[in-house]
mmCIF file of the N, C-alpha and C atoms, coordinates in Angstrom:
data_MODEL
# 
_entry.id   MODEL 
# 
loop_
_atom_site.group_PDB 
_atom_site.id 
_atom_site.type_symbol 
_atom_site.label_atom_id 
_atom_site.label_alt_id 
_atom_site.label_comp_id 
_atom_site.label_asym_id 
_atom_site.label_entity_id 
_atom_site.label_seq_id 
_atom_site.pdbx_PDB_ins_code 
_atom_site.Cartn_x 
_atom_site.Cartn_y 
_atom_site.Cartn_z 
_atom_site.occupancy 
_atom_site.B_iso_or_equiv 
_atom_site.pdbx_formal_charge 
_atom_site.auth_seq_id 
_atom_site.auth_comp_id 
_atom_site.auth_asym_id 
_atom_site.auth_atom_id 
_atom_site.pdbx_PDB_model_num 
ATOM 1   N N  . MET A 1 1  ? 0.820  -1.185 0.010   1.00 0.00 ? 1  MET A N  1 
ATOM 2   C CA . MET A 1 1  ? -0.003 -0.009 0.006   1.00 0.00 ? 1  MET A CA 1 
ATOM 3   C C  . MET A 1 1  ? 0.867  1.260  -0.003  1.00 0.00 ? 1  MET A C  1 
ATOM 4   N N  . LEU A 1 2  ? 1.924  1.267  0.785   1.00 0.00 ? 2  LEU A N  1 
ATOM 5   C CA . LEU A 1 2  ? 2.812  2.410  0.863   1.00 0.00 ? 2  LEU A CA 1 
ATOM 6   C C  . LEU A 1 2  ? 3.522  2.625  -0.471  1.00 0.00 ? 2  LEU A C  1 
ATOM 7   N N  . ALA A 1 3  ? 3.843  1.570  -1.138  1.00 0.00 ? 3  ALA A N  1 
ATOM 8   C CA . ALA A 1 3  ? 4.521  1.649  -2.439  1.00 0.00 ? 3  ALA A CA 1 
ATOM 9   C C  . ALA A 1 3  ? 3.601  2.308  -3.469  1.00 0.00 ? 3  ALA A C  1 
ATOM 10  N N  . VAL A 1 4  ? 2.324  2.010  -3.444  1.00 0.00 ? 4  VAL A N  1 
ATOM 11  C CA . VAL A 1 4  ? 1.354  2.583  -4.369  1.00 0.00 ? 4  VAL A CA 1 
ATOM 12  C C  . VAL A 1 4  ? 1.234  4.091  -4.122  1.00 0.00 ? 4  VAL A C  1 
ATOM 13  N N  . VAL A 1 5  ? 1.187  4.471  -2.869  1.00 0.00 ? 5  VAL A N  1 
ATOM 14  C CA . VAL A 1 5  ? 1.090  5.892  -2.511  1.00 0.00 ? 5  VAL A CA 1 
ATOM 15  C C  . VAL A 1 5  ? 2.348  6.630  -2.955  1.00 0.00 ? 5  VAL A C  1 
ATOM 16  N N  . CYS A 1 6  ? 3.517  6.076  -2.722  1.00 0.00 ? 6  CYS A N  1 
ATOM 17  C CA . CYS A 1 6  ? 4.787  6.695  -3.147  1.00 0.00 ? 6  CYS A CA 1 
ATOM 18  C C  . CYS A 1 6  ? 4.846  6.807  -4.669  1.00 0.00 ? 6  CYS A C  1 
ATOM 19  N N  . LEU A 1 7  ? 4.408  5.759  -5.357  1.00 0.00 ? 7  LEU A N  1 
ATOM 20  C CA . LEU A 1 7  ? 4.399  5.783  -6.807  1.00 0.00 ? 7  LEU A CA 1 
ATOM 21  C C  . LEU A 1 7  ? 3.457  6.851  -7.344  1.00 0.00 ? 7  LEU A C  1 
ATOM 22  N N  . MET A 1 8  ? 2.294  6.980  -6.733  1.00 0.00 ? 8  MET A N  1 
ATOM 23  C CA . MET A 1 8  ? 1.350  8.024  -7.145  1.00 0.00 ? 8  MET A CA 1 
ATOM 24  C C  . MET A 1 8  ? 1.922  9.419  -6.895  1.00 0.00 ? 8  MET A C  1 
ATOM 25  N N  . CYS A 1 9  ? 2.606  9.611  -5.772  1.00 0.00 ? 9  CYS A N  1 
ATOM 26  C CA . CYS A 1 9  ? 3.207  10.896 -5.479  1.00 0.00 ? 9  CYS A CA 1 
ATOM 27  C C  . CYS A 1 9  ? 4.278  11.239 -6.518  1.00 0.00 ? 9  CYS A C  1 
ATOM 28  N N  . ILE A 1 10 ? 5.072  10.265 -6.909  1.00 0.00 ? 10 ILE A N  1 
ATOM 29  C CA . ILE A 1 10 ? 6.115  10.506 -7.916  1.00 0.00 ? 10 ILE A CA 1 
ATOM 30  C C  . ILE A 1 10 ? 5.483  10.858 -9.268  1.00 0.00 ? 10 ILE A C  1 
ATOM 31  N N  . VAL A 1 11 ? 4.441  10.113 -9.644  1.00 0.00 ? 11 VAL A N  1 
ATOM 32  C CA . VAL A 1 11 ? 3.773  10.375 -10.935 1.00 0.00 ? 11 VAL A CA 1 
ATOM 33  C C  . VAL A 1 11 ? 3.131  11.756 -10.930 1.00 0.00 ? 11 VAL A C  1 
ATOM 34  N N  . PHE A 1 12 ? 2.381  12.079 -9.897  1.00 0.00 ? 12 PHE A N  1 
ATOM 35  C CA . PHE A 1 12 ? 1.725  13.375 -9.837  1.00 0.00 ? 12 PHE A CA 1 
ATOM 36  C C  . PHE A 1 12 ? 2.744  14.514 -9.718  1.00 0.00 ? 12 PHE A C  1 
ATOM 37  N N  . GLY A 1 13 ? 3.795  14.283 -8.968  1.00 0.00 ? 13 GLY A N  1 
ATOM 38  C CA . GLY A 1 13 ? 4.839  15.289 -8.837  1.00 0.00 ? 13 GLY A CA 1 
ATOM 39  C C  . GLY A 1 13 ? 5.530  15.581 -10.153 1.00 0.00 ? 13 GLY A C  1 
ATOM 40  N N  . SER A 1 14 ? 5.847  14.540 -10.902 1.00 0.00 ? 14 SER A N  1 
ATOM 41  C CA . SER A 1 14 ? 6.487  14.766 -12.208 1.00 0.00 ? 14 SER A CA 1 
ATOM 42  C C  . SER A 1 14 ? 5.525  15.457 -13.183 1.00 0.00 ? 14 SER A C  1 
ATOM 43  N N  . HIS A 1 15 ? 4.249  15.102 -13.098 1.00 0.00 ? 15 HIS A N  1 
ATOM 44  C CA . HIS A 1 15 ? 3.259  15.735 -13.957 1.00 0.00 ? 15 HIS A CA 1 
ATOM 45  C C  . HIS A 1 15 ? 3.091  17.204 -13.584 1.00 0.00 ? 15 HIS A C  1 
ATOM 46  N N  . MET A 1 16 ? 3.121  17.492 -12.303 1.00 0.00 ? 16 MET A N  1 
ATOM 47  C CA . MET A 1 16 ? 2.985  18.873 -11.829 1.00 0.00 ? 16 MET A CA 1 
ATOM 48  C C  . MET A 1 16 ? 4.180  19.718 -12.301 1.00 0.00 ? 16 MET A C  1 
ATOM 49  N N  . ILE A 1 17 ? 5.380  19.157 -12.264 1.00 0.00 ? 17 ILE A N  1 
ATOM 50  C CA . ILE A 1 17 ? 6.573  19.888 -12.739 1.00 0.00 ? 17 ILE A CA 1 
ATOM 51  C C  . ILE A 1 17 ? 6.453  20.144 -14.235 1.00 0.00 ? 17 ILE A C  1 
ATOM 52  N N  . SER A 1 18 ? 5.979  19.133 -14.987 1.00 0.00 ? 18 SER A N  1 
ATOM 53  C CA . SER A 1 18 ? 5.778  19.297 -16.397 1.00 0.00 ? 18 SER A CA 1 
ATOM 54  C C  . SER A 1 18 ? 4.790  20.408 -16.703 1.00 0.00 ? 18 SER A C  1 
ATOM 55  N N  . VAL A 1 19 ? 3.696  20.450 -15.989 1.00 0.00 ? 19 VAL A N  1 
ATOM 56  C CA . VAL A 1 19 ? 2.674  21.475 -16.198 1.00 0.00 ? 19 VAL A CA 1 
ATOM 57  C C  . VAL A 1 19 ? 3.243  22.857 -15.821 1.00 0.00 ? 19 VAL A C  1 
ATOM 58  N N  . TYR A 1 20 ? 4.023  22.941 -14.765 1.00 0.00 ? 20 TYR A N  1 
ATOM 59  C CA . TYR A 1 20 ? 4.639  24.204 -14.340 1.00 0.00 ? 20 TYR A CA 1 
ATOM 60  C C  . TYR A 1 20 ? 5.568  24.734 -15.432 1.00 0.00 ? 20 TYR A C  1 
ATOM 61  N N  . ASN A 1 21 ? 6.390  23.861 -15.987 1.00 0.00 ? 21 ASN A N  1 
ATOM 62  C CA . ASN A 1 21 ? 7.320  24.252 -17.042 1.00 0.00 ? 21 ASN A CA 1 
ATOM 63  C C  . ASN A 1 21 ? 6.569  24.716 -18.305 1.00 0.00 ? 21 ASN A C  1 
ATOM 64  N N  . LYS A 1 22 ? 5.517  24.015 -18.648 1.00 0.00 ? 22 LYS A N  1 
ATOM 65  C CA . LYS A 1 22 ? 4.702  24.386 -19.805 1.00 0.00 ? 22 LYS A CA 1 
ATOM 66  C C  . LYS A 1 22 ? 4.054  25.758 -19.564 1.00 0.00 ? 22 LYS A C  1 
ATOM 67  N N  . ASN A 1 23 ? 3.597  26.002 -18.349 1.00 0.00 ? 23 ASN A N  1 
ATOM 68  C CA . ASN A 1 23 ? 2.984  27.272 -17.987 1.00 0.00 ? 23 ASN A CA 1 
ATOM 69  C C  . ASN A 1 23 ? 3.988  28.412 -18.155 1.00 0.00 ? 23 ASN A C  1 
ATOM 70  N N  . ALA A 1 24 ? 5.227  28.202 -17.688 1.00 0.00 ? 24 ALA A N  1 
ATOM 71  C CA . ALA A 1 24 ? 6.250  29.225 -17.805 1.00 0.00 ? 24 ALA A CA 1 
ATOM 72  C C  . ALA A 1 24 ? 6.556  29.508 -19.274 1.00 0.00 ? 24 ALA A C  1 
ATOM 73  N N  . GLU A 1 25 ? 6.632  28.450 -20.086 1.00 0.00 ? 25 GLU A N  1 
ATOM 74  C CA . GLU A 1 25 ? 6.890  28.597 -21.529 1.00 0.00 ? 25 GLU A CA 1 
ATOM 75  C C  . GLU A 1 25 ? 5.758  29.383 -22.201 1.00 0.00 ? 25 GLU A C  1 
ATOM 76  N N  . LEU A 1 26 ? 4.532  29.078 -21.837 1.00 0.00 ? 26 LEU A N  1 
ATOM 77  C CA . LEU A 1 26 ? 3.395  29.777 -22.428 1.00 0.00 ? 26 LEU A CA 1 
ATOM 78  C C  . LEU A 1 26 ? 3.341  31.246 -22.008 1.00 0.00 ? 26 LEU A C  1 
ATOM 79  N N  . LYS A 1 27 ? 3.762  31.539 -20.789 1.00 0.00 ? 27 LYS A N  1 
ATOM 80  C CA . LYS A 1 27 ? 3.811  32.942 -20.356 1.00 0.00 ? 27 LYS A CA 1 
ATOM 81  C C  . LYS A 1 27 ? 4.841  33.723 -21.151 1.00 0.00 ? 27 LYS A C  1 
ATOM 82  N N  . LYS A 1 28 ? 5.983  33.109 -21.417 1.00 0.00 ? 28 LYS A N  1 
ATOM 83  C CA . LYS A 1 28 ? 6.993  33.779 -22.247 1.00 0.00 ? 28 LYS A CA 1 
ATOM 84  C C  . LYS A 1 28 ? 6.454  34.019 -23.652 1.00 0.00 ? 28 LYS A C  1 
ATOM 85  N N  . GLN A 1 29 ? 5.775  33.026 -24.193 1.00 0.00 ? 29 GLN A N  1 
ATOM 86  C CA . GLN A 1 29 ? 5.195  33.149 -25.543 1.00 0.00 ? 29 GLN A CA 1 
ATOM 87  C C  . GLN A 1 29 ? 4.136  34.262 -25.564 1.00 0.00 ? 29 GLN A C  1 
ATOM 88  N N  . GLU A 1 30 ? 3.322  34.313 -24.501 1.00 0.00 ? 30 GLU A N  1 
ATOM 89  C CA . GLU A 1 30 ? 2.288  35.321 -24.428 1.00 0.00 ? 30 GLU A CA 1 
ATOM 90  C C  . GLU A 1 30 ? 2.901  36.719 -24.410 1.00 0.00 ? 30 GLU A C  1 
ATOM 91  N N  . GLN A 1 31 ? 3.972  36.907 -23.626 1.00 0.00 ? 31 GLN A N  1 
ATOM 92  C CA . GLN A 1 31 ? 4.627  38.211 -23.552 1.00 0.00 ? 31 GLN A CA 1 
ATOM 93  C C  . GLN A 1 31 ? 5.230  38.606 -24.891 1.00 0.00 ? 31 GLN A C  1 
ATOM 94  N N  . ALA A 1 32 ? 5.821  37.649 -25.585 1.00 0.00 ? 32 ALA A N  1 
ATOM 95  C CA . ALA A 1 32 ? 6.385  37.914 -26.902 1.00 0.00 ? 32 ALA A CA 1 
ATOM 96  C C  . ALA A 1 32 ? 5.281  38.333 -27.889 1.00 0.00 ? 32 ALA A C  1 
ATOM 97  N N  . LEU A 1 33 ? 4.151  37.664 -27.816 1.00 0.00 ? 33 LEU A N  1 
ATOM 98  C CA . LEU A 1 33 ? 3.038  38.012 -28.701 1.00 0.00 ? 33 LEU A CA 1 
ATOM 99  C C  . LEU A 1 33 ? 2.463  39.372 -28.346 1.00 0.00 ? 33 LEU A C  1 
ATOM 100 N N  . LEU A 1 34 ? 2.382  39.710 -27.089 1.00 0.00 ? 34 LEU A N  1 
ATOM 101 C CA . LEU A 1 34 ? 1.899  41.041 -26.691 1.00 0.00 ? 34 LEU A CA 1 
ATOM 102 C C  . LEU A 1 34 ? 2.855  42.117 -27.162 1.00 0.00 ? 34 LEU A C  1 
ATOM 103 N N  . ASP A 1 35 ? 4.150  41.874 -27.068 1.00 0.00 ? 35 ASP A N  1 
ATOM 104 C CA . ASP A 1 35 ? 5.123  42.838 -27.580 1.00 0.00 ? 35 ASP A CA 1 
ATOM 105 C C  . ASP A 1 35 ? 4.966  43.028 -29.068 1.00 0.00 ? 35 ASP A C  1 
ATOM 106 N N  . GLU A 1 36 ? 4.798  41.936 -29.787 1.00 0.00 ? 36 GLU A N  1 
ATOM 107 C CA . GLU A 1 36 ? 4.618  42.017 -31.238 1.00 0.00 ? 36 GLU A CA 1 
ATOM 108 C C  . GLU A 1 36 ? 3.334  42.761 -31.591 1.00 0.00 ? 36 GLU A C  1 
ATOM 109 N N  . LEU A 1 37 ? 2.268  42.503 -30.834 1.00 0.00 ? 37 LEU A N  1 
ATOM 110 C CA . LEU A 1 37 ? 1.005  43.181 -31.049 1.00 0.00 ? 37 LEU A CA 1 
ATOM 111 C C  . LEU A 1 37 ? 1.178  44.699 -30.865 1.00 0.00 ? 37 LEU A C  1 
ATOM 112 N N  . GLU A 1 38 ? 1.907  45.101 -29.832 1.00 0.00 ? 38 GLU A N  1 
ATOM 113 C CA . GLU A 1 38 ? 2.153  46.519 -29.607 1.00 0.00 ? 38 GLU A CA 1 
ATOM 114 C C  . GLU A 1 38 ? 2.934  47.135 -30.777 1.00 0.00 ? 38 GLU A C  1 
ATOM 115 N N  . GLU A 1 39 ? 3.953  46.425 -31.263 1.00 0.00 ? 39 GLU A N  1 
ATOM 116 C CA . GLU A 1 39 ? 4.704  46.913 -32.406 1.00 0.00 ? 39 GLU A CA 1 
ATOM 117 C C  . GLU A 1 39 ? 3.835  47.056 -33.631 1.00 0.00 ? 39 GLU A C  1 
ATOM 118 N N  . GLN A 1 40 ? 2.968  46.091 -33.878 1.00 0.00 ? 40 GLN A N  1 
ATOM 119 C CA . GLN A 1 40 ? 2.105  46.136 -35.049 1.00 0.00 ? 40 GLN A CA 1 
ATOM 120 C C  . GLN A 1 40 ? 1.078  47.259 -34.928 1.00 0.00 ? 40 GLN A C  1 
ATOM 121 N N  . GLU A 1 41 ? 0.576  47.505 -33.730 1.00 0.00 ? 41 GLU A N  1 
ATOM 122 C CA . GLU A 1 41 ? -0.374 48.592 -33.542 1.00 0.00 ? 41 GLU A CA 1 
ATOM 123 C C  . GLU A 1 41 ? 0.330  49.936 -33.813 1.00 0.00 ? 41 GLU A C  1 
ATOM 124 N N  . GLN A 1 42 ? 1.578  50.088 -33.364 1.00 0.00 ? 42 GLN A N  1 
ATOM 125 C CA . GLN A 1 42 ? 2.341  51.286 -33.634 1.00 0.00 ? 42 GLN A CA 1 
ATOM 126 C C  . GLN A 1 42 ? 2.581  51.444 -35.131 1.00 0.00 ? 42 GLN A C  1 
ATOM 127 N N  . ARG A 1 43 ? 2.905  50.357 -35.787 1.00 0.00 ? 43 ARG A N  1 
ATOM 128 C CA . ARG A 1 43 ? 3.132  50.384 -37.244 1.00 0.00 ? 43 ARG A CA 1 
ATOM 129 C C  . ARG A 1 43 ? 1.841  50.781 -37.959 1.00 0.00 ? 43 ARG A C  1 
ATOM 130 N N  . GLN A 1 44 ? 0.702  50.263 -37.488 1.00 0.00 ? 44 GLN A N  1 
ATOM 131 C CA . GLN A 1 44 ? -0.565 50.628 -38.106 1.00 0.00 ? 44 GLN A CA 1 
ATOM 132 C C  . GLN A 1 44 ? -0.831 52.122 -37.937 1.00 0.00 ? 44 GLN A C  1 
ATOM 133 N N  . ALA A 1 45 ? -0.546 52.666 -36.767 1.00 0.00 ? 45 ALA A N  1 
ATOM 134 C CA . ALA A 1 45 ? -0.737 54.098 -36.545 1.00 0.00 ? 45 ALA A CA 1 
ATOM 135 C C  . ALA A 1 45 ? 0.165  54.909 -37.461 1.00 0.00 ? 45 ALA A C  1 
ATOM 136 N N  . ASP A 1 46 ? 1.415  54.466 -37.613 1.00 0.00 ? 46 ASP A N  1 
ATOM 137 C CA . ASP A 1 46 ? 2.340  55.154 -38.508 1.00 0.00 ? 46 ASP A CA 1 
ATOM 138 C C  . ASP A 1 46 ? 1.861  55.133 -39.955 1.00 0.00 ? 46 ASP A C  1 
ATOM 139 N N  . LEU A 1 47 ? 1.350  53.978 -40.363 1.00 0.00 ? 47 LEU A N  1 
ATOM 140 C CA . LEU A 1 47 ? 0.831  53.850 -41.736 1.00 0.00 ? 47 LEU A CA 1 
ATOM 141 C C  . LEU A 1 47 ? -0.399 54.722 -41.967 1.00 0.00 ? 47 LEU A C  1 
ATOM 142 N N  . GLU A 1 48 ? -1.240 54.853 -40.963 1.00 0.00 ? 48 GLU A N  1 
ATOM 143 C CA . GLU A 1 48 ? -2.405 55.728 -41.067 1.00 0.00 ? 48 GLU A CA 1 
ATOM 144 C C  . GLU A 1 48 ? -1.985 57.170 -41.231 1.00 0.00 ? 48 GLU A C  1 
ATOM 145 N N  . GLU A 1 49 ? -0.943 57.587 -40.461 1.00 0.00 ? 49 GLU A N  1 
ATOM 146 C CA . GLU A 1 49 ? -0.429 58.939 -40.598 1.00 0.00 ? 49 GLU A CA 1 
ATOM 147 C C  . GLU A 1 49 ? 0.159  59.149 -41.992 1.00 0.00 ? 49 GLU A C  1 
ATOM 148 N N  . GLN A 1 50 ? 0.912  58.171 -42.490 1.00 0.00 ? 50 GLN A N  1 
ATOM 149 C CA . GLN A 1 50 ? 1.479  58.261 -43.826 1.00 0.00 ? 50 GLN A CA 1 
ATOM 150 C C  . GLN A 1 50 ? 0.399  58.309 -44.893 1.00 0.00 ? 50 GLN A C  1 
ATOM 151 N N  . LYS A 1 51 ? -0.651 57.543 -44.704 1.00 0.00 ? 51 LYS A N  1 
ATOM 152 C CA . LYS A 1 51 ? -1.762 57.518 -45.661 1.00 0.00 ? 51 LYS A CA 1 
ATOM 153 C C  . LYS A 1 51 ? -2.384 58.921 -45.762 1.00 0.00 ? 51 LYS A C  1 
ATOM 154 N N  . ILE A 1 52 ? -2.540 59.563 -44.639 1.00 0.00 ? 52 ILE A N  1 
ATOM 155 C CA . ILE A 1 52 ? -3.090 60.933 -44.643 1.00 0.00 ? 52 ILE A CA 1 
ATOM 156 C C  . ILE A 1 52 ? -2.104 61.897 -45.288 1.00 0.00 ? 52 ILE A C  1 
ATOM 157 N N  . TYR A 1 53 ? -0.829 61.743 -44.979 1.00 0.00 ? 53 TYR A N  1 
ATOM 158 C CA . TYR A 1 53 ? 0.205  62.650 -45.505 1.00 0.00 ? 53 TYR A CA 1 
ATOM 159 C C  . TYR A 1 53 ? 0.335  62.539 -47.036 1.00 0.00 ? 53 TYR A C  1 
ATOM 160 N N  . VAL A 1 54 ? 0.258  61.362 -47.580 1.00 0.00 ? 54 VAL A N  1 
ATOM 161 C CA . VAL A 1 54 ? 0.444  61.208 -49.040 1.00 0.00 ? 54 VAL A CA 1 
ATOM 162 C C  . VAL A 1 54 ? -0.743 61.783 -49.818 1.00 0.00 ? 54 VAL A C  1 
ATOM 163 N N  . GLN A 1 55 ? -1.803 62.145 -49.140 1.00 0.00 ? 55 GLN A N  1 
ATOM 164 C CA . GLN A 1 55 ? -2.952 62.749 -49.797 1.00 0.00 ? 55 GLN A CA 1 
ATOM 165 C C  . GLN A 1 55 ? -2.899 64.273 -49.757 1.00 0.00 ? 55 GLN A C  1 
ATOM 166 N N  . THR A 1 56 ? -1.810 64.831 -49.194 1.00 0.00 ? 56 THR A N  1 
ATOM 167 C CA . THR A 1 56 ? -1.707 66.282 -49.084 1.00 0.00 ? 56 THR A CA 1 
ATOM 168 C C  . THR A 1 56 ? -1.008 66.887 -50.305 1.00 0.00 ? 56 THR A C  1 
ATOM 169 N N  . LYS A 1 57 ? -1.219 68.192 -50.472 1.00 0.00 ? 57 LYS A N  1 
ATOM 170 C CA . LYS A 1 57 ? -0.595 68.912 -51.562 1.00 0.00 ? 57 LYS A CA 1 
ATOM 171 C C  . LYS A 1 57 ? 0.922  68.992 -51.365 1.00 0.00 ? 57 LYS A C  1 
ATOM 172 N N  . LYS A 1 58 ? 1.342  69.126 -50.111 1.00 0.00 ? 58 LYS A N  1 
ATOM 173 C CA . LYS A 1 58 ? 2.764  69.205 -49.821 1.00 0.00 ? 58 LYS A CA 1 
ATOM 174 C C  . LYS A 1 58 ? 3.515  67.970 -50.316 1.00 0.00 ? 58 LYS A C  1 
ATOM 175 N N  . TYR A 1 59 ? 2.938  66.807 -50.075 1.00 0.00 ? 59 TYR A N  1 
ATOM 176 C CA . TYR A 1 59 ? 3.553  65.546 -50.535 1.00 0.00 ? 59 TYR A CA 1 
ATOM 177 C C  . TYR A 1 59 ? 3.651  65.531 -52.049 1.00 0.00 ? 59 TYR A C  1 
ATOM 178 N N  . ALA A 1 60 ? 2.576  65.932 -52.729 1.00 0.00 ? 60 ALA A N  1 
ATOM 179 C CA . ALA A 1 60 ? 2.556  65.938 -54.194 1.00 0.00 ? 60 ALA A CA 1 
ATOM 180 C C  . ALA A 1 60 ? 3.644  66.877 -54.713 1.00 0.00 ? 60 ALA A C  1 
ATOM 181 N N  . GLU A 1 61 ? 3.824  68.024 -54.080 1.00 0.00 ? 61 GLU A N  1 
ATOM 182 C CA . GLU A 1 61 ? 4.871  68.966 -54.491 1.00 0.00 ? 61 GLU A CA 1 
ATOM 183 C C  . GLU A 1 61 ? 6.261  68.377 -54.285 1.00 0.00 ? 61 GLU A C  1 
ATOM 184 N N  . GLU A 1 62 ? 6.469  67.693 -53.170 1.00 0.00 ? 62 GLU A N  1 
ATOM 185 C CA . GLU A 1 62 ? 7.784  67.093 -52.903 1.00 0.00 ? 62 GLU A CA 1 
ATOM 186 C C  . GLU A 1 62 ? 8.121  66.021 -53.957 1.00 0.00 ? 62 GLU A C  1 
ATOM 187 N N  . VAL A 1 63 ? 7.137  65.215 -54.291 1.00 0.00 ? 63 VAL A N  1 
ATOM 188 C CA . VAL A 1 63 ? 7.372  64.164 -55.268 1.00 0.00 ? 63 VAL A CA 1 
ATOM 189 C C  . VAL A 1 63 ? 7.644  64.782 -56.646 1.00 0.00 ? 63 VAL A C  1 
ATOM 190 N N  . ALA A 1 64 ? 6.865  65.788 -56.982 1.00 0.00 ? 64 ALA A N  1 
ATOM 191 C CA . ALA A 1 64 ? 7.034  66.444 -58.281 1.00 0.00 ? 64 ALA A CA 1 
ATOM 192 C C  . ALA A 1 64 ? 8.412  67.103 -58.392 1.00 0.00 ? 64 ALA A C  1 
ATOM 193 N N  . LYS A 1 65 ? 8.843  67.757 -57.329 1.00 0.00 ? 65 LYS A N  1 
ATOM 194 C CA . LYS A 1 65 ? 10.162 68.406 -57.338 1.00 0.00 ? 65 LYS A CA 1 
ATOM 195 C C  . LYS A 1 65 ? 11.289 67.366 -57.413 1.00 0.00 ? 65 LYS A C  1 
ATOM 196 N N  . SER A 1 66 ? 11.075 66.209 -56.801 1.00 0.00 ? 66 SER A N  1 
ATOM 197 C CA . SER A 1 66 ? 12.128 65.182 -56.798 1.00 0.00 ? 66 SER A CA 1 
ATOM 198 C C  . SER A 1 66 ? 12.328 64.607 -58.199 1.00 0.00 ? 66 SER A C  1 
ATOM 199 N N  . ILE A 1 67 ? 11.321 64.680 -59.055 1.00 0.00 ? 67 ILE A N  1 
ATOM 200 C CA . ILE A 1 67 ? 11.489 64.191 -60.411 1.00 0.00 ? 67 ILE A CA 1 
ATOM 201 C C  . ILE A 1 67 ? 11.675 65.307 -61.423 1.00 0.00 ? 67 ILE A C  1 
ATOM 202 N N  . GLY A 1 68 ? 11.826 66.551 -60.934 1.00 0.00 ? 68 GLY A N  1 
ATOM 203 C CA . GLY A 1 68 ? 12.204 67.648 -61.804 1.00 0.00 ? 68 GLY A CA 1 
ATOM 204 C C  . GLY A 1 68 ? 11.107 68.614 -62.204 1.00 0.00 ? 68 GLY A C  1 
ATOM 205 N N  . TYR A 1 69 ? 9.909  68.440 -61.754 1.00 0.00 ? 69 TYR A N  1 
ATOM 206 C CA . TYR A 1 69 ? 8.834  69.371 -62.093 1.00 0.00 ? 69 TYR A CA 1 
ATOM 207 C C  . TYR A 1 69 ? 8.932  70.626 -61.232 1.00 0.00 ? 69 TYR A C  1 
ATOM 208 N N  . VAL A 1 70 ? 8.546  71.761 -61.793 1.00 0.00 ? 70 VAL A N  1 
ATOM 209 C CA . VAL A 1 70 ? 8.510  73.021 -61.049 1.00 0.00 ? 70 VAL A CA 1 
ATOM 210 C C  . VAL A 1 70 ? 7.227  73.776 -61.445 1.00 0.00 ? 70 VAL A C  1 
ATOM 211 N N  . TYR A 1 71 ? 6.895  74.798 -60.666 1.00 0.00 ? 71 TYR A N  1 
ATOM 212 C CA . TYR A 1 71 ? 5.773  75.648 -61.033 1.00 0.00 ? 71 TYR A CA 1 
ATOM 213 C C  . TYR A 1 71 ? 6.179  76.472 -62.210 1.00 0.00 ? 71 TYR A C  1 
ATOM 214 N N  . PRO A 1 72 ? 5.210  76.908 -63.040 1.00 0.00 ? 72 PRO A N  1 
ATOM 215 C CA . PRO A 1 72 ? 5.535  77.694 -64.222 1.00 0.00 ? 72 PRO A CA 1 
ATOM 216 C C  . PRO A 1 72 ? 6.288  78.990 -63.939 1.00 0.00 ? 72 PRO A C  1 
ATOM 217 N N  . ASP A 1 73 ? 5.999  79.629 -62.808 1.00 0.00 ? 73 ASP A N  1 
ATOM 218 C CA . ASP A 1 73 ? 6.657  80.895 -62.479 1.00 0.00 ? 73 ASP A CA 1 
ATOM 219 C C  . ASP A 1 73 ? 7.873  80.710 -61.537 1.00 0.00 ? 73 ASP A C  1 
ATOM 220 N N  . GLU A 1 74 ? 8.278  79.488 -61.314 1.00 0.00 ? 74 GLU A N  1 
ATOM 221 C CA . GLU A 1 74 ? 9.376  79.215 -60.406 1.00 0.00 ? 74 GLU A CA 1 
ATOM 222 C C  . GLU A 1 74 ? 10.719 79.174 -61.186 1.00 0.00 ? 74 GLU A C  1 
ATOM 223 N N  . ILE A 1 75 ? 11.709 79.788 -60.598 1.00 0.00 ? 75 ILE A N  1 
ATOM 224 C CA . ILE A 1 75 ? 13.034 79.819 -61.234 1.00 0.00 ? 75 ILE A CA 1 
ATOM 225 C C  . ILE A 1 75 ? 13.981 78.955 -60.390 1.00 0.00 ? 75 ILE A C  1 
ATOM 226 N N  . ILE A 1 76 ? 14.696 78.055 -61.052 1.00 0.00 ? 76 ILE A N  1 
ATOM 227 C CA . ILE A 1 76 ? 15.619 77.152 -60.361 1.00 0.00 ? 76 ILE A CA 1 
ATOM 228 C C  . ILE A 1 76 ? 17.019 77.630 -60.686 1.00 0.00 ? 76 ILE A C  1 
ATOM 229 N N  . PHE A 1 77 ? 17.816 77.835 -59.671 1.00 0.00 ? 77 PHE A N  1 
ATOM 230 C CA . PHE A 1 77 ? 19.218 78.191 -59.833 1.00 0.00 ? 77 PHE A CA 1 
ATOM 231 C C  . PHE A 1 77 ? 20.069 76.991 -59.496 1.00 0.00 ? 77 PHE A C  1 
ATOM 232 N N  . LYS A 1 78 ? 20.969 76.654 -60.406 1.00 0.00 ? 78 LYS A N  1 
ATOM 233 C CA . LYS A 1 78 ? 21.853 75.524 -60.173 1.00 0.00 ? 78 LYS A CA 1 
ATOM 234 C C  . LYS A 1 78 ? 23.297 76.027 -60.184 1.00 0.00 ? 78 LYS A C  1 
ATOM 235 N N  . ALA A 1 79 ? 24.064 75.547 -59.268 1.00 0.00 ? 79 ALA A N  1 
ATOM 236 C CA . ALA A 1 79 ? 25.460 75.942 -59.156 1.00 0.00 ? 79 ALA A CA 1 
ATOM 237 C C  . ALA A 1 79 ? 26.264 75.237 -60.258 1.00 0.00 ? 79 ALA A C  1 
ATOM 238 N N  . THR A 1 80 ? 27.217 75.987 -60.829 1.00 0.00 ? 80 THR A N  1 
ATOM 239 C CA . THR A 1 80 ? 28.102 75.391 -61.828 1.00 0.00 ? 80 THR A CA 1 
ATOM 240 C C  . THR A 1 80 ? 29.518 75.336 -61.280 1.00 0.00 ? 80 THR A C  1 
ATOM 241 N N  . ASN A 1 81 ? 30.229 74.347 -61.637 1.00 0.00 ? 81 ASN A N  1 
ATOM 242 C CA . ASN A 1 81 ? 31.597 74.203 -61.117 1.00 0.00 ? 81 ASN A CA 1 
ATOM 243 C C  . ASN A 1 81 ? 32.619 74.716 -62.103 1.00 0.00 ? 81 ASN A C  1 
# 
């Protein structure tokens, strides 16, 4: 009878340790996923800001100037070497 009780304690003890380790692993995974969620939410906010910005006149002017367009009454001075 004592042997059965000792055997049950060993089995339940090892199972309890296994469950504890799995719980710790899942907590680490949960924290990593929460961190990633926070990063993605920040990225989404940044993309929303960029979406609004690319619809502005200022953005259109910057893109046009970068490819060489100017206003009709605008004079561009370039330095010569």
